C-alpha positions in Angstrom: 0.0 0.0 0.0 1.4 3.4 -1.0 1.9 5.8 2.0 1.5 8.9 -0.2 -2.1 7.9 -1.1 -3.0 7.6 2.5 -1.6 11.0 3.4 -3.3 12.8 0.4 -6.7 11.2 1.3 -6.7 12.6 4.9 -9.3 15.3 5.6 -8.0 18.8 5.3 -9.2 21.5 7.7 -8.8 25.2 7.2 -9.9 26.3 10.7 -9.3 25.1 14.3 -11.7 22.6 15.8 -14.1 24.1 18.4 -12.5 22.0 21.2 -9.2 23.8 20.6 -11.0 27.1 21.2 -12.5 25.8 24.4 -9.1 24.7 25.6 -7.7 28.2 24.8 -10.5 29.8 26.8 -9.8 27.4 29.7 -6.1 28.3 29.7 -7.0 32.0 29.7 -9.2 31.4 32.8 -6.3 29.5 34.3 -4.0 32.5 33.5 -6.3 35.0 35.1 -6.6 32.9 38.3 -2.8 32.4 38.5 -2.3 36.2 38.0 -4.6 36.8 40.9 -2.1 34.8 43.0 0.0 37.9 43.1 -2.7 40.0 44.8 -1.5 41.9 47.8 -1.7 45.4 49.3 -1.9 48.7 47.5 -2.8 49.2 43.9 -2.0 45.7 42.7 -5.7 44.8 42.9 -6.6 47.5 40.5 -3.8 46.4 38.1 -4.9 42.8 38.3 -8.5 43.9 37.6 -7.4 45.7 34.4 -5.4 42.6 33.3 -8.4 40.4 34.0 -10.6 42.7 31.9 -8.2 42.7 29.0 -8.1 38.9 29.0 -11.9 38.7 29.2 -12.1 41.1 26.3 -9.8 39.0 24.2 -11.7 35.8 25.0 -15.0 37.6 24.2 -13.8 38.8 20.9 -12.6 35.2 20.0 -16.0 33.8 21.0 -17.9 36.4 18.9 -15.6 35.7 15.9 -16.1 31.9 16.2 -19.8 32.4 16.2 -19.7 34.5 13.1 -17.5 31.9 11.4 -20.0 29.2 12.2 -22.6 30.9 10.0 -20.3 30.7 6.9 -21.7 27.9 4.7 -18.2 26.7 3.7 -17.2 26.2 7.3 -20.5 24.6 8.1 -19.9 21.7 5.7 -16.3 21.4 6.9 -17.4 21.2 10.6 -20.2 18.7 9.8 -17.8 16.4 7.9 -15.1 16.3 10.7 -17.0 17.0 13.9 -14.9 14.7 16.1 -11.7 16.1 17.6 -9.9 12.8 17.0 -10.6 13.0 13.2 -9.5 16.6 13.2 -6.2 15.8 15.0 -5.5 12.9 12.7 -6.2 15.0 9.6 -4.3 17.8 8.0 -4.5 21.5 8.8 -4.0 23.9 5.9 -2.2 26.9 7.2 -1.0 29.9 5.2 2.6 28.7 5.4 1.8 25.2 4.3 0.1 22.0 5.4 0.7 20.4 8.8 -0.9 17.6 10.8 -3.9 18.5 13.0 -2.0 17.5 16.1 1.0 19.6 15.2 -1.3 22.6 14.5 -3.0 22.1 17.9 0.3 22.0 19.7 1.6 25.1 17.9 -1.6 27.0 18.8 -1.9 25.8 22.4 1.7 25.8 23.5 2.2 29.6 24.0 -1.0 30.0 26.0 -0.3 27.0 28.1 3.3 28.1 28.8 2.2 31.5 30.0 -0.7 30.0 32.2 1.5 27.3 33.8 4.4 29.7 34.1 2.3 32.3 36.0 1.0 29.5 38.3 4.6 28.5 39.0 5.6 32.1 39.7 2.7 32.6 42.1 3.5 29.4 43.9 7.1 30.4 44.3 6.0 33.9 45.6 3.7 32.3 48.2 6.4 29.8 49.3 9.1 32.5 49.7 6.9 35.1 51.4 5.6 32.4 53.9 9.2 31.3 54.7 
């Protein structure tokens, strides 16, 4: 069996799967919660409130844009054909720079947000452990 035929017959997605967007929103909530781990005395509460509102605005814009994209008839047929995340991950993702696997595209999209969210959690934990000592 020829391997190139199997690769060319895999489904090709042009947009991210809705589960990827939900993971991004969850990581943003995680980031906001870990940033609040730095709350203390003074104006830091005001600063953290502004940061939280900026993150909420970005998430809200992403949700609104995804809802607009759902109404596009081309995207509707694509979402109906590959509605399972496992199918999307095993298929190809057509980016502007070239074609990659769905799993690789998911990693490239989620890695920066996850690194910031987990890094802030780590920094907040270190702050609380050093202040308490």
